[in-house]
Every structure is written in structure tokens, then in C-alpha cells.
ROVOSE-605025 format. One record per residue (C-alpha): x, y, z; residue number from 1; residue in three letters. Coordinates in steps of 0.001 Angstrom, whole numbers, padded with zeros to 6 digits. Example, Ala and Ser with C-alpha at 12.3 -4.5 7.8 and 13.67 -1.06 7.14 Angstrom:
@east->012300 north->-004500 up->007800 num->1 residuo->ALA $
@east->013670 north->-001060 up->007140 num->2 residuo->SER $
***
This chain:
@east->007034 north->-004955 up->-017537 num->1 residuo->HIS $
@east->006109 north->-003482 up->-013854 num->2 residuo->VAL $
@east->005424 north->-006463 up->-011775 num->3 residuo->GLN $
@east->004128 north->-005681 up->-007663 num->4 residuo->LEU $
@east->004079 north->-008852 up->-005708 num->5 residuo->VAL $
@east->002047 north->-008383 up->-002127 num->6 residuo->GLU $
@east->002611 north->-010742 up->000768 num->7 residuo->SER $
@east->002374 north->-011176 up->004222 num->8 residuo->GLY $
@east->-001598 north->-011227 up->004582 num->9 residuo->GLY $
@east->-003551 north->-013472 up->006818 num->10 residuo->GLY $
@east->-006064 north->-013697 up->009789 num->11 residuo->SER $
@east->-005566 north->-011743 up->012860 num->12 residuo->VAL $
@east->-007001 north->-011450 up->016237 num->13 residuo->LYS $
@east->-008321 north->-007737 up->017198 num->14 residuo->ALA $
@east->-005189 north->-005914 up->018837 num->15 residuo->GLY $
@east->-002537 north->-008189 up->016770 num->16 residuo->GLU $
@east->-000241 north->-006881 up->013715 num->17 residuo->GLY $
@east->000798 north->-007994 up->011027 num->18 residuo->LEU $
@east->003641 north->-007089 up->008290 num->19 residuo->THR $
@east->002971 north->-006644 up->004624 num->20 residuo->LEU $
@east->005327 north->-006790 up->001936 num->21 residuo->SER $
@east->005068 north->-005225 up->-000998 num->22 residuo->CYS $
@east->008263 north->-006558 up->-003813 num->23 residuo->ALA $
@east->008532 north->-005474 up->-006915 num->24 residuo->GLY $
@east->010301 north->-005610 up->-010009 num->25 residuo->SER $
@east->010707 north->-005067 up->-013827 num->26 residuo->GLY $
@east->011188 north->-001509 up->-013038 num->27 residuo->TYR $
@east->014304 north->001123 up->-012612 num->28 residuo->SER $
@east->012014 north->003511 up->-011304 num->29 residuo->TYR $
@east->015017 north->006006 up->-009367 num->30 residuo->ARG $
@east->012214 north->008655 up->-008686 num->31 residuo->THR $
@east->008901 north->006840 up->-007622 num->32 residuo->TRP $
@east->005351 north->006826 up->-005817 num->33 residuo->CYS $
@east->004343 north->003684 up->-003937 num->34 residuo->MET $
@east->001148 north->003537 up->-002078 num->35 residuo->GLY $
@east->-000252 north->001292 up->-000046 num->36 residuo->TRP $
@east->-004749 north->001154 up->-000831 num->37 residuo->PHE $
@east->-007235 north->-001470 up->000477 num->38 residuo->ARG $
@east->-010976 north->-002801 up->-000268 num->39 residuo->GLN $
@east->-013264 north->-004160 up->002299 num->40 residuo->ARG $
@east->-015344 north->-006956 up->002153 num->41 residuo->PRO $
@east->-018908 north->-005351 up->000426 num->42 residuo->GLY $
@east->-017363 north->-001695 up->-001216 num->43 residuo->GLU $
@east->-017704 north->-000643 up->-005028 num->44 residuo->ASP $
@east->-014473 north->-003119 up->-006010 num->45 residuo->PRO $
@east->-013995 north->000363 up->-008470 num->46 residuo->GLU $
@east->-013335 north->002480 up->-005181 num->47 residuo->LYS $
@east->-009824 north->001579 up->-002910 num->48 residuo->VAL $
@east->-008905 north->003395 up->000156 num->49 residuo->GLU $
@east->-005348 north->005033 up->000045 num->50 residuo->GLY $
@east->-004292 north->003552 up->003306 num->51 residuo->VAL $
@east->000141 north->004868 up->003357 num->52 residuo->ALA $
@east->002109 north->006582 up->000297 num->53 residuo->PHE $
@east->005936 north->006565 up->000724 num->54 residuo->VAL $
@east->008066 north->007801 up->-002794 num->55 residuo->ASP $
@east->011769 north->007690 up->-003045 num->56 residuo->ASN $
@east->012419 north->010756 up->-001090 num->57 residuo->ALA $
@east->010731 north->009050 up->001680 num->58 residuo->ASP $
@east->007760 north->011352 up->001461 num->59 residuo->ASP $
@east->005221 north->009729 up->003845 num->60 residuo->ILE $
@east->001416 north->009710 up->004253 num->61 residuo->SER $
@east->-001269 north->007741 up->006010 num->62 residuo->TYR $
@east->-004732 north->008028 up->006081 num->63 residuo->ALA $
@east->-006294 north->009522 up->009148 num->64 residuo->ASP $
@east->-008171 north->005829 up->010028 num->65 residuo->SER $
@east->-005308 north->004071 up->010266 num->66 residuo->VAL $
@east->-002486 north->007053 up->011810 num->67 residuo->LYS $
@east->-000808 north->006247 up->014724 num->68 residuo->GLY $
@east->-000817 north->002236 up->013406 num->69 residuo->ARG $
@east->000181 north->001740 up->010742 num->70 residuo->PHE $
@east->003693 north->002746 up->009710 num->71 residuo->THR $
@east->005036 north->002298 up->005739 num->72 residuo->ILE $
@east->009371 north->001872 up->004737 num->73 residuo->SER $
@east->011425 north->000792 up->001849 num->74 residuo->ARG $
@east->014133 north->-001559 up->001420 num->75 residuo->ASP $
@east->015586 north->000032 up->-001691 num->76 residuo->ASN $
@east->018174 north->-002594 up->-002192 num->77 residuo->ALA $
@east->015411 north->-005241 up->-001822 num->78 residuo->LYS $
@east->013070 north->-003016 up->-004242 num->79 residuo->ASN $
@east->010929 north->-004014 up->-001496 num->80 residuo->THR $
@east->007805 north->-001583 up->000238 num->81 residuo->VAL $
@east->006620 north->-002690 up->003191 num->82 residuo->TYR $
@east->003176 north->-001598 up->005587 num->83 residuo->LEU $
@east->003394 north->-002840 up->009410 num->84 residuo->GLN $
@east->000539 north->-003005 up->010766 num->85 residuo->MET $
@east->-000273 north->-002484 up->014566 num->86 residuo->ASP $
@east->-003200 north->-002486 up->016497 num->87 residuo->SER $
@east->-005107 north->-004155 up->013958 num->88 residuo->LEU $
@east->-009288 north->-003872 up->013911 num->89 residuo->LYS $
@east->-011794 north->-005754 up->012686 num->90 residuo->PRO $
@east->-012731 north->-002618 up->010134 num->91 residuo->GLU $
@east->-008650 north->-002746 up->008840 num->92 residuo->ASP $
@east->-010528 north->-006441 up->007193 num->93 residuo->THR $
@east->-009483 north->-005470 up->003264 num->94 residuo->ALA $
@east->-007914 north->-006625 up->000971 num->95 residuo->MET $
@east->-004802 north->-005345 up->000277 num->96 residuo->TYR $
@east->-002702 north->-003657 up->-002767 num->97 residuo->TYR $
@east->000458 north->-001728 up->-003479 num->98 residuo->CYS $
@east->000525 north->000338 up->-006335 num->99 residuo->ALA $
@east->003413 north->002058 up->-007801 num->100 residuo->THR $
@east->004434 north->004662 up->-010396 num->101 residuo->GLU $
@east->006780 north->006664 up->-011447 num->102 residuo->LEU $
@east->007478 north->010229 up->-010009 num->103 residuo->TRP $
@east->007530 north->013072 up->-012817 num->104 residuo->ILE $
@east->006963 north->015909 up->-010226 num->105 residuo->GLY $
@east->003911 north->014579 up->-008637 num->106 residuo->PHE $
@east->002452 north->011312 up->-007130 num->107 residuo->CYS $
@east->-001171 north->011084 up->-006361 num->108 residuo->PRO $
@east->-000459 north->010115 up->-002917 num->109 residuo->ARG $
@east->-003474 north->008375 up->-001247 num->110 residuo->LEU $
@east->-005562 north->008002 up->-004223 num->111 residuo->ARG $
@east->-005327 north->005849 up->-007500 num->112 residuo->PRO $
@east->-005489 north->009160 up->-009136 num->113 residuo->THR $
@east->-005148 north->012923 up->-009370 num->114 residuo->ASP $
@east->-003985 north->015407 up->-011273 num->115 residuo->GLY $
@east->-003344 north->013840 up->-014222 num->116 residuo->GLY $
@east->-001232 north->011139 up->-012862 num->117 residuo->VAL $
@east->-002612 north->007382 up->-011869 num->118 residuo->GLU $
@east->-000772 north->004559 up->-010059 num->119 residuo->TYR $
@east->-000547 north->002507 up->-013421 num->120 residuo->ARG $
@east->001139 north->-000499 up->-011828 num->121 residuo->ASN $
@east->-000723 north->-002531 up->-008961 num->122 residuo->TRP $
@east->-000233 north->-005884 up->-007271 num->123 residuo->GLY $
@east->-002728 north->-008789 up->-007240 num->124 residuo->GLN $
@east->-003517 north->-007742 up->-003697 num->125 residuo->GLY $
@east->-003205 north->-010378 up->000110 num->126 residuo->THR $
@east->-005774 north->-010484 up->002493 num->127 residuo->GLN $
@east->-005625 north->-009446 up->005773 num->128 residuo->VAL $
@east->-008693 north->-010713 up->008071 num->129 residuo->THR $
@east->-009317 north->-009241 up->011498 num->130 residuo->VAL $
@east->-011762 north->-011078 up->014261 num->131 residuo->SER $
***
């Protein structure tokens, strides 16, 4: 049973930073995809925005809206992926989720599903509020 637990959210002022963590357990993927997504308040609950992506080969992608401000990294020994968020803006206010999926040749990267592959394992989310 795959379990992802996000932490590190909070309330900060514009310009400040936070680092989110996503701790995984219950799986031993040697090849995997990991994405950070967010859902802003008042938006369609069925829609999430991809923020950052990393896989086991350190292939990394960022949404244009966070490039230069967010950094994704991983610690395999701890089965944890981090999202360092600098220079936060009010529009970054959202619930942030991490998601993972076994890599079988293709990763959805910054989309919940793409090319017939979807992130099937999601955390419960951690709230980030920027004022």
C-alpha cells in the first residue's frame, strides 16, 4: 500500500519561502515518477496544476509560473522528495499535493495523467498560504 505524506506547509508573507516534504512508504519502485501539484482555493476540485516533476534519473521539470523560484529535489535514502519554494507570491496560495507513479517508460510529468499514464498515488496535501 503506497502512502505519501506531505508536510511543511504554512502561512507566510509574500517574498518568504517554505520547503515542502513528501515522504513515501509502502513501495520500492526502482524507477518512478514524482510530481508536485497544487489546487488554488475556489478552483474546480477536479483540476490541479502541475508545479514540479522529478524522476529517479533526476529528469526535472517546472511549471513556467514557478521557474526560478521553486526547486525540487530528492533524498532516496529517506524516500522523500522536497519542494523548496522561494520568493512566494499570493498567487502561490494553494493546497499542495505530491503524487507518484511507477515509471514504465513514460511519466505524466506535470499532468495528473498523460499518454495513458496517470499518477495513481497521491498524498493528502499540505496548505500553503501567502499573504
